[in-house]
MOPAC internal coordinates of N, CA, C and O (Angstrom, degrees):
PM7 1SCF
backbone

  N    0.0000 0     0.00 0     0.00 0    0    0    0
  C    1.4319 1     0.00 0     0.00 0    1    0    0
  C    1.5164 1   109.46 1     0.00 0    2    1    0
  O    1.2310 1   120.02 1   -42.97 1    3    2    1
  N    1.2709 1   117.56 1   137.03 1    3    2    1
  C    1.4658 1   122.98 1   173.14 1    5    3    2
  C    1.5151 1   106.45 1  -107.48 1    6    5    3
  O    1.2310 1   120.16 1   -54.82 1    7    6    5
  N    1.3404 1   117.29 1   125.18 1    7    6    5
  C    1.4775 1   120.48 1  -173.87 1    9    7    6
  C    1.4909 1   110.19 1  -144.93 1   10    9    7
  O    1.2310 1   120.65 1   -49.29 1   11   10    9
  N    1.3405 1   116.36 1   130.71 1   11   10    9
  C    1.4172 1   121.55 1   174.30 1   13   11   10
  C    1.5331 1   109.87 1   -76.58 1   14   13   11
  O    1.2310 1   119.98 1   135.36 1   15   14   13
  N    1.3223 1   117.65 1   -44.64 1   15   14   13
  C    1.4650 1   119.24 1  -178.67 1   17   15   14
  C    1.4868 1   113.36 1   -60.74 1   18   17   15
  O    1.2310 1   119.80 1   156.25 1   19   18   17
  N    1.3211 1   118.00 1   -23.75 1   19   18   17
  C    1.5009 1   121.76 1  -179.64 1   21   19   18
  C    1.5376 1   110.06 1   -63.38 1   22   21   19
  O    1.2310 1   119.36 1   155.48 1   23   22   21
  N    1.2938 1   118.82 1   -24.52 1   23   22   21
  C    1.4542 1   122.07 1   174.89 1   25   23   22
  C    1.5025 1   111.33 1   -67.26 1   26   25   23
  O    1.2310 1   119.25 1   150.87 1   27   26   25
  N    1.3153 1   119.03 1   -29.13 1   27   26   25
  C    1.4668 1   123.96 1  -174.42 1   29   27   26
  C    1.5516 1   109.60 1   -99.48 1   30   29   27
  O    1.2310 1   120.40 1   139.21 1   31   30   29
  N    1.3323 1   116.85 1   -40.79 1   31   30   29
  C    1.4624 1   121.17 1  -177.87 1   33   31   30
  C    1.5526 1   109.72 1  -131.30 1   34   33   31
  O    1.2310 1   120.48 1  -108.19 1   35   34   33
  N    1.2948 1   116.69 1    71.81 1   35   34   33
  C    1.4721 1   119.96 1  -174.03 1   37   35   34
  C    1.5043 1   114.18 1   -63.62 1   38   37   35
  O    1.2310 1   119.44 1   138.09 1   39   38   37
  N    1.3394 1   118.67 1   -41.91 1   39   38   37
  C    1.4779 1   120.85 1  -176.60 1   41   39   38
  C    1.5208 1   109.46 1   -64.61 1   42   41   39
  O    1.2310 1   121.12 1   136.72 1   43   42   41
  N    1.3416 1   115.45 1   -43.28 1   43   42   41
  C    1.4770 1   117.45 1  -179.08 1   45   43   42
  C    1.5183 1   113.81 1   -66.75 1   46   45   43
  O    1.2310 1   121.69 1   144.08 1   47   46   45
  N    1.3493 1   114.37 1   -35.92 1   47   46   45
  C    1.4829 1   119.52 1   177.72 1   49   47   46
  C    1.5110 1   109.94 1   -68.08 1   50   49   47
  O    1.2310 1   120.29 1   138.25 1   51   50   49
  N    1.3115 1   117.05 1   -41.75 1   51   50   49
  C    1.4848 1   121.06 1   176.25 1   53   51   50
  C    1.5283 1   110.90 1   -58.99 1   54   53   51
  O    1.2310 1   121.82 1   134.33 1   55   54   53
  N    1.3030 1   114.13 1   -45.67 1   55   54   53
  C    1.4860 1   120.80 1  -178.86 1   57   55   54
  C    1.5608 1   110.26 1   -61.99 1   58   57   55
  O    1.2310 1   121.70 1   138.75 1   59   58   57
  N    1.2964 1   114.35 1   -41.25 1   59   58   57
  C    1.4888 1   118.40 1  -179.91 1   61   59   58
  C    1.5064 1   109.45 1   -60.58 1   62   61   59
  O    1.2310 1   120.10 1   129.74 1   63   62   61
  N    1.3614 1   117.41 1   -50.26 1   63   62   61
  C    1.4493 1   121.04 1  -178.77 1   65   63   62
  C    1.5180 1   111.85 1   -66.56 1   66   65   63
  O    1.2310 1   120.70 1   136.48 1   67   66   65
  N    1.3164 1   116.27 1   -43.52 1   67   66   65
  C    1.4930 1   117.88 1  -179.32 1   69   67   66
  C    1.5198 1   111.41 1   -61.76 1   70   69   67
  O    1.2310 1   120.63 1   136.84 1   71   70   69
  N    1.3289 1   116.40 1   -43.16 1   71   70   69
  C    1.4726 1   121.00 1   178.51 1   73   71   70
  C    1.5239 1   108.80 1   -60.99 1   74   73   71
  O    1.2310 1   119.91 1   135.53 1   75   74   73
  N    1.3073 1   117.78 1   -44.47 1   75   74   73
  C    1.5134 1   118.58 1   178.01 1   77   75   74
  C    1.5211 1   112.79 1   -60.38 1   78   77   75
  O    1.2310 1   121.46 1   131.81 1   79   78   77
  N    1.2984 1   114.80 1   -48.19 1   79   78   77
  C    1.4801 1   120.20 1  -178.54 1   81   79   78
  C    1.5310 1   111.44 1   -63.28 1   82   81   79
  O    1.2310 1   120.58 1   148.43 1   83   82   81
  N    1.3170 1   116.49 1   -31.57 1   83   82   81
  C    1.4597 1   121.16 1   177.25 1   85   83   82
  C    1.4850 1   114.51 1   -81.39 1   86   85   83
  O    1.2310 1   119.35 1   179.85 1   87   86   85
  N    1.3169 1   118.84 1    -0.15 1   87   86   85
  C    1.4451 1   123.32 1   178.97 1   89   87   86
  C    1.5108 1   111.94 1    89.35 1   90   89   87
  O    1.2310 1   118.72 1  -172.33 1   91   90   89
  N    1.2855 1   120.04 1     7.67 1   91   90   89
  C    1.4876 1   119.74 1  -179.42 1   93   91   90
  C    1.5357 1   108.53 1   -91.55 1   94   93   91
  O    1.2310 1   119.56 1  -111.48 1   95   94   93
  N    1.3159 1   118.44 1    68.52 1   95   94   93
  C    1.4214 1   124.48 1  -174.64 1   97   95   94
  C    1.4977 1   113.39 1   -59.21 1   98   97   95
  O    1.2310 1   120.36 1   142.45 1   99   98   97
  N    1.3439 1   116.92 1   -37.55 1   99   98   97
  C    1.4886 1   119.55 1  -177.45 1  101   99   98
  C    1.5312 1   110.28 1   -67.10 1  102  101   99
  O    1.2310 1   119.06 1   138.41 1  103  102  101
  N    1.3556 1   119.39 1   -41.59 1  103  102  101
  C    1.4121 1   121.04 1   178.37 1  105  103  102
  C    1.5429 1   109.54 1   -68.51 1  106  105  103
  O    1.2310 1   119.31 1   141.04 1  107  106  105
  N    1.3314 1   118.91 1   -38.96 1  107  106  105
  C    1.4177 1   121.37 1   178.39 1  109  107  106
  C    1.5388 1   110.21 1   -62.50 1  110  109  107
  O    1.2310 1   121.13 1   141.18 1  111  110  109
  N    1.2952 1   115.45 1   -38.82 1  111  110  109
  C    1.5070 1   120.59 1   179.44 1  113  111  110
  C    1.5584 1   109.71 1   -69.03 1  114  113  111
  O    1.2310 1   119.89 1   139.77 1  115  114  113
  N    1.3071 1   117.81 1   -40.23 1  115  114  113
  C    1.4196 1   121.52 1   177.10 1  117  115  114
  C    1.5809 1   111.55 1   -59.41 1  118  117  115
  O    1.2310 1   121.85 1   135.96 1  119  118  117
  N    1.3343 1   114.07 1   -44.04 1  119  118  117
  C    1.4819 1   118.86 1   178.03 1  121  119  118
  C    1.4649 1   111.02 1   -66.58 1  122  121  119
  O    1.2310 1   119.31 1   137.71 1  123  122  121
  N    1.3364 1   118.92 1   -42.29 1  123  122  121
  C    1.4409 1   121.56 1   179.56 1  125  123  122
  C    1.5305 1   111.35 1   -60.71 1  126  125  123
  O    1.2310 1   121.22 1   136.68 1  127  126  125
  N    1.3034 1   115.28 1   -43.32 1  127  126  125
  C    1.4742 1   120.68 1   177.51 1  129  127  126
  C    1.5458 1   112.85 1   -65.42 1  130  129  127
  O    1.2310 1   120.89 1   142.77 1  131  130  129
  N    1.3452 1   115.91 1   -37.23 1  131  130  129
  C    1.4103 1   124.21 1   175.51 1  133  131  130
  C    1.5255 1   110.73 1   -58.32 1  134  133  131
  O    1.2310 1   121.44 1   132.27 1  135  134  133
  N    1.3454 1   114.84 1   -47.73 1  135  134  133
  C    1.4848 1   121.65 1  -175.56 1  137  135  134
  C    1.5358 1   113.04 1   -80.67 1  138  137  135
  O    1.2310 1   120.30 1   171.99 1  139  138  137
  N    1.3316 1   117.03 1    -8.01 1  139  138  137
  C    1.4903 1   118.88 1  -170.92 1  141  139  138
  C    1.5410 1   115.36 1   -58.72 1  142  141  139
  O    1.2310 1   119.37 1   136.73 1  143  142  141
  N    1.2979 1   118.81 1   -43.27 1  143  142  141
  C    1.4658 1   120.65 1  -178.43 1  145  143  142
  C    1.5384 1   109.92 1   -64.70 1  146  145  143
  O    1.2310 1   120.50 1   141.00 1  147  146  145
  N    1.2964 1   116.65 1   -39.00 1  147  146  145
  C    1.4824 1   120.28 1   177.17 1  149  147  146
  C    1.5104 1   109.74 1   -67.35 1  150  149  147
  O    1.2310 1   119.12 1   136.35 1  151  150  149
  N    1.2903 1   119.29 1   -43.65 1  151  150  149
  C    1.4687 1   122.64 1   177.43 1  153  151  150
  C    1.5086 1   110.17 1   -56.86 1  154  153  151
  O    1.2310 1   119.40 1   132.90 1  155  154  153
  N    1.3186 1   118.74 1   -47.10 1  155  154  153
  C    1.4702 1   121.87 1   176.98 1  157  155  154
  C    1.5379 1   112.13 1   -57.76 1  158  157  155
  O    1.2310 1   121.57 1   135.15 1  159  158  157
  N    1.3230 1   114.59 1   -44.85 1  159  158  157
  C    1.4881 1   118.51 1  -178.01 1  161  159  158
  C    1.5224 1   111.02 1   -66.12 1  162  161  159
  O    1.2310 1   119.39 1   150.31 1  163  162  161
  N    1.3122 1   118.77 1   -29.69 1  163  162  161
  C    1.5071 1   121.55 1  -179.45 1  165  163  162
  C    1.5724 1   110.12 1   -74.07 1  166  165  163
  O    1.2310 1   120.14 1   177.88 1  167  166  165
  N    1.2826 1   117.34 1    -2.12 1  167  166  165
  C    1.4601 1   119.23 1   178.65 1  169  167  166
  C    1.5252 1   112.14 1  -126.08 1  170  169  167
  O    1.2310 1   119.67 1  -157.52 1  171  170  169
  N    1.3768 1   118.23 1    22.48 1  171  170  169
  C    1.4582 1   120.94 1   176.72 1  173  171  170
  C    1.5614 1   112.56 1   -73.06 1  174  173  171
  O    1.2310 1   122.49 1   164.47 1  175  174  173
  N    1.3063 1   112.84 1   -15.53 1  175  174  173
  C    1.4834 1   120.79 1   170.47 1  177  175  174
  C    1.4949 1   107.94 1  -138.38 1  178  177  175
  O    1.2310 1   120.47 1    -4.33 1  179  178  177
  N    1.3121 1   116.70 1   175.67 1  179  178  177
  C    1.4400 1   124.03 1  -176.85 1  181  179  178
  C    1.5366 1   110.45 1   -58.71 1  182  181  179
  O    1.2310 1   120.54 1   -48.65 1  183  182  181
  N    1.3353 1   116.57 1   131.35 1  183  182  181
  C    1.4221 1   123.67 1   176.19 1  185  183  182
  C    1.5465 1   107.18 1   -68.99 1  186  185  183
  O    1.2310 1   118.68 1   -44.46 1  187  186  185
  N    1.3216 1   120.12 1   135.54 1  187  186  185
  C    1.4109 1   132.34 1    13.81 1  189  187  186
  C    1.5346 1   116.35 1  -102.19 1  190  189  187
  O    1.2310 1   121.27 1  -160.34 1  191  190  189
  N    1.3472 1   115.18 1    19.66 1  191  190  189
  C    1.4818 1   118.58 1  -173.05 1  193  191  190
  C    1.5484 1   112.05 1   -58.10 1  194  193  191
  O    1.2310 1   119.39 1   128.30 1  195  194  193
  N    1.3415 1   118.76 1   -51.70 1  195  194  193
  C    1.4522 1   117.65 1  -177.21 1  197  195  194
  C    1.5598 1   114.59 1   -67.46 1  198  197  195
  O    1.2310 1   119.98 1   146.34 1  199  198  197
  N    1.3189 1   117.65 1   -33.66 1  199  198  197
  C    1.4607 1   118.66 1   179.66 1  201  199  198
  C    1.5244 1   112.53 1   -71.84 1  202  201  199
  O    1.2310 1   120.47 1   143.21 1  203  202  201
  N    1.3943 1   116.71 1   -36.79 1  203  202  201
  C    1.4641 1   118.68 1   174.32 1  205  203  202
  C    1.5130 1   110.83 1   -70.36 1  206  205  203
  O    1.2310 1   119.99 1   143.91 1  207  206  205
  N    1.3025 1   117.63 1   -36.09 1  207  206  205
  C    1.4501 1   119.43 1   176.56 1  209  207  206
  C    1.5154 1   111.60 1   -64.03 1  210  209  207
  O    1.2310 1   120.41 1   136.92 1  211  210  209
  N    1.3342 1   116.83 1   -43.08 1  211  210  209
  C    1.4451 1   122.56 1   175.27 1  213  211  210
  C    1.5021 1   113.54 1   -57.84 1  214  213  211
  O    1.2310 1   120.55 1   130.50 1  215  214  213
  N    1.3058 1   116.55 1   -49.50 1  215  214  213
  C    1.4491 1   121.43 1   177.30 1  217  215  214
  C    1.4675 1   112.26 1   -61.02 1  218  217  215
  O    1.2310 1   119.29 1   148.35 1  219  218  217
  N    1.3514 1   118.96 1   -31.65 1  219  218  217
  C    1.4462 1   122.52 1   173.29 1  221  219  218
  C    1.5193 1   111.90 1   -69.28 1  222  221  219
  O    1.2310 1   119.87 1   134.32 1  223  222  221
  N    1.2626 1   117.85 1   -45.68 1  223  222  221
  C    1.4833 1   119.90 1   175.02 1  225  223  222
  C    1.5148 1   111.76 1   -59.79 1  226  225  223
  O    1.2310 1   120.11 1   148.12 1  227  226  225
  N    1.3020 1   117.39 1   -31.88 1  227  226  225
  C    1.4538 1   122.05 1  -179.76 1  229  227  226
  C    1.5130 1   111.69 1   -79.20 1  230  229  227
  O    1.2310 1   120.47 1   170.07 1  231  230  229
  N    1.3322 1   116.70 1    -9.93 1  231  230  229
  C    1.4961 1   121.54 1   179.41 1  233  231  230
  C    1.4748 1   112.35 1    80.56 1  234  233  231
  O    1.2310 1   119.17 1  -163.07 1  235  234  233
  N    1.3361 1   119.19 1    16.93 1  235  234  233
  C    1.4265 1   120.27 1  -177.43 1  237  235  234
  C    1.5653 1   113.60 1   -93.08 1  238  237  235
  O    1.2310 1   119.52 1   158.50 1  239  238  237
  N    1.2773 1   118.52 1   -21.50 1  239  238  237
  C    1.4327 1   122.92 1  -179.92 1  241  239  238
  C    1.5767 1   107.58 1  -147.12 1  242  241  239
  O    1.2310 1   122.82 1   -15.58 1  243  242  241
  N    1.3286 1   112.20 1   164.42 1  243  242  241
  C    1.4211 1   120.35 1   165.38 1  245  243  242
  C    1.5150 1   106.33 1   -88.01 1  246  245  243
  O    1.2310 1   118.77 1   -65.51 1  247  246  245
  N    1.3247 1   119.95 1   114.49 1  247  246  245
  C    1.4758 1   121.32 1  -170.28 1  249  247  246
  C    1.5513 1   113.84 1   -73.95 1  250  249  247
  O    1.2310 1   121.00 1  -116.76 1  251  250  249
  N    1.3475 1   115.70 1    63.24 1  251  250  249
  C    1.4434 1   121.44 1   179.25 1  253  251  250
  C    1.5384 1   111.56 1   -74.35 1  254  253  251
  O    1.2310 1   120.24 1   -48.73 1  255  254  253
  N    1.2905 1   117.15 1   131.27 1  255  254  253
  C    1.4770 1   121.61 1   175.78 1  257  255  254
  C    1.5232 1   107.57 1  -121.92 1  258  257  255
  O    1.2310 1   119.37 1   -48.78 1  259  258  257
  N    1.2970 1   118.80 1   131.22 1  259  258  257
  C    1.4356 1   121.74 1   174.52 1  261  259  258
  C    1.5426 1   110.99 1   -94.21 1  262  261  259
  O    1.2310 1   121.80 1   -26.35 1  263  262  261
  N    1.2670 1   114.17 1   153.65 1  263  262  261
  C    1.4648 1   119.42 1   179.61 1  265  263  262
  C    1.5312 1   109.82 1   -60.09 1  266  265  263
  O    1.2310 1   119.43 1   -37.27 1  267  266  265
  N    1.3071 1   118.70 1   142.73 1  267  266  265
  C    1.4739 1   128.06 1    12.89 1  269  267  266
  C    1.5185 1   114.59 1   -88.55 1  270  269  267
  O    1.2310 1   119.40 1  -172.63 1  271  270  269
  N    1.3378 1   118.75 1     7.37 1  271  270  269
  C    1.4829 1   121.58 1  -177.18 1  273  271  270
  C    1.5533 1   105.61 1   -76.25 1  274  273  271
  O    1.2310 1   122.02 1   -29.49 1  275  274  273
  N    1.3218 1   113.74 1   150.51 1  275  274  273
  C    1.4028 1   121.18 1  -178.42 1  277  275  274
  C    1.5377 1   110.17 1  -142.28 1  278  277  275
  O    1.2310 1   118.98 1   -22.46 1  279  278  277
  N    1.2935 1   119.54 1   157.54 1  279  278  277
  C    1.4787 1   122.80 1  -175.75 1  281  279  278
  C    1.5123 1   108.57 1   -57.58 1  282  281  279
  O    1.2310 1   122.02 1   -24.60 1  283  282  281
  N    1.3353 1   113.74 1   155.40 1  283  282  281
  C    1.4664 1   121.43 1   179.61 1  285  283  282
  C    1.4790 1   111.04 1   -66.32 1  286  285  283
  O    1.2310 1   121.17 1   -23.16 1  287  286  285
  N    1.3583 1   115.36 1   156.84 1  287  286  285
  C    1.4217 1   118.84 1   172.05 1  289  287  286
  C    1.4895 1   111.02 1   -65.46 1  290  289  287
  O    1.2310 1   120.20 1   -26.20 1  291  290  289
  N    1.3797 1   117.22 1   153.80 1  291  290  289
  C    1.4247 1   119.14 1   179.39 1  293  291  290
  C    1.5268 1   114.86 1   -57.42 1  294  293  291
  O    1.2310 1   121.62 1   141.54 1  295  294  293
  N    1.3598 1   114.51 1   -38.46 1  295  294  293
  C    1.4823 1   120.81 1   179.98 1  297  295  294
  C    1.5115 1   110.99 1   -64.85 1  298  297  295
  O    1.2310 1   119.70 1   135.74 1  299  298  297
  N    1.2677 1   118.18 1   -44.26 1  299  298  297
  C    1.4820 1   121.56 1   177.82 1  301  299  298
  C    1.5412 1   113.16 1   -70.95 1  302  301  299
  O    1.2310 1   121.07 1   145.46 1  303  302  301
  N    1.2908 1   115.57 1   -34.54 1  303  302  301
  C    1.5043 1   121.60 1   173.28 1  305  303  302
  C    1.5264 1   109.30 1   -56.08 1  306  305  303
  O    1.2310 1   120.97 1   132.77 1  307  306  305
  N    1.3353 1   115.76 1   -47.23 1  307  306  305
  C    1.4670 1   120.14 1  -178.75 1  309  307  306
  C    1.5382 1   111.17 1   -66.26 1  310  309  307
  O    1.2310 1   120.51 1   138.76 1  311  310  309
  N    1.3641 1   116.64 1   -41.24 1  311  310  309
  C    1.4304 1   118.66 1   177.01 1  313  311  310
  C    1.5255 1   112.82 1   -60.74 1  314  313  311
  O    1.2310 1   121.94 1   142.53 1  315  314  313
  N    1.3428 1   113.90 1   -37.47 1  315  314  313
  C    1.4921 1   118.10 1  -179.93 1  317  315  314
  C    1.5173 1   110.05 1   -70.93 1  318  317  315
  O    1.2310 1   120.02 1   141.63 1  319  318  317
  N    1.3413 1   117.56 1   -38.37 1  319  318  317
  C    1.4877 1   118.45 1   179.49 1  321  319  318
  C    1.5387 1   108.84 1   -63.58 1  322  321  319
  O    1.2310 1   118.80 1   141.34 1  323  322  321
  N    1.3464 1   119.90 1   -38.66 1  323  322  321
  C    1.4627 1   122.78 1   179.85 1  325  323  322
  C    1.5090 1   106.88 1   -57.60 1  326  325  323
  O    1.2310 1   118.52 1   130.03 1  327  326  325
  N    1.2797 1   120.42 1   -49.97 1  327  326  325
  C    1.4764 1   123.55 1  -176.45 1  329  327  326
  C    1.4886 1   108.42 1   -65.97 1  330  329  327
  O    1.2310 1   117.81 1   135.63 1  331  330  329
  N    1.2999 1   121.77 1   -44.37 1  331  330  329
  C    1.4674 1   124.63 1  -179.64 1  333  331  330
  C    1.5320 1   110.01 1   -59.58 1  334  333  331
  O    1.2310 1   121.92 1   141.34 1  335  334  333
  N    1.3326 1   113.93 1   -38.66 1  335  334  333
  C    1.5249 1   117.21 1   176.68 1  337  335  334
  C    1.5528 1   109.90 1   -66.27 1  338  337  335
  O    1.2310 1   120.58 1   137.44 1  339  338  337
  N    1.3152 1   116.50 1   -42.56 1  339  338  337
  C    1.4556 1   120.62 1   179.27 1  341  339  338
  C    1.5066 1   112.20 1   -54.56 1  342  341  339
  O    1.2310 1   120.60 1   142.17 1  343  342  341
  N    1.3531 1   116.46 1   -37.83 1  343  342  341
  C    1.4681 1   123.44 1   177.57 1  345  343  342
  C    1.4946 1   113.54 1   -85.96 1  346  345  343
  O    1.2310 1   121.35 1  -175.24 1  347  346  345
  N    1.3215 1   115.02 1     4.76 1  347  346  345
  C    1.4638 1   121.16 1  -178.35 1  349  347  346
  C    1.5440 1   114.06 1    56.96 1  350  349  347
  O    1.2310 1   121.02 1  -144.23 1  351  350  349
  N    1.3464 1   115.65 1    35.77 1  351  350  349
  C    1.4189 1   121.55 1   177.84 1  353  351  350
  C    1.4970 1   113.35 1   -90.42 1  354  353  351
  O    1.2310 1   121.08 1   155.60 1  355  354  353
  N    1.3260 1   115.53 1   -24.40 1  355  354  353
  C    1.4903 1   124.19 1   173.24 1  357  355  354
  C    1.5502 1   109.36 1  -137.30 1  358  357  355
  O    1.2310 1   121.14 1   -14.31 1  359  358  357
  N    1.2803 1   115.42 1   165.69 1  359  358  357
  C    1.4866 1   122.93 1   177.13 1  361  359  358
  C    1.5018 1   108.85 1   -93.35 1  362  361  359
  O    1.2310 1   120.10 1   180.00 1  363  362  361

């Protein structure tokens, strides 16, 4: 599986896939729906800009972007921060 959200919430993503593969479709669905708002937020700009920005906000990386990628717009950065706070990934 290739997953952007797994960079931000690896345990939850692993649990989602494991539950699905074990036949626990309802739990996999619950986890997918739980992650849905975060997944949407990670695509408000071109990948990998939002995921690197998120990891930077979380203090896990220096959010370096090489050209032609450029930092997120201030408006989208704020939208992303709101979602990250909702998931208790940042304060």
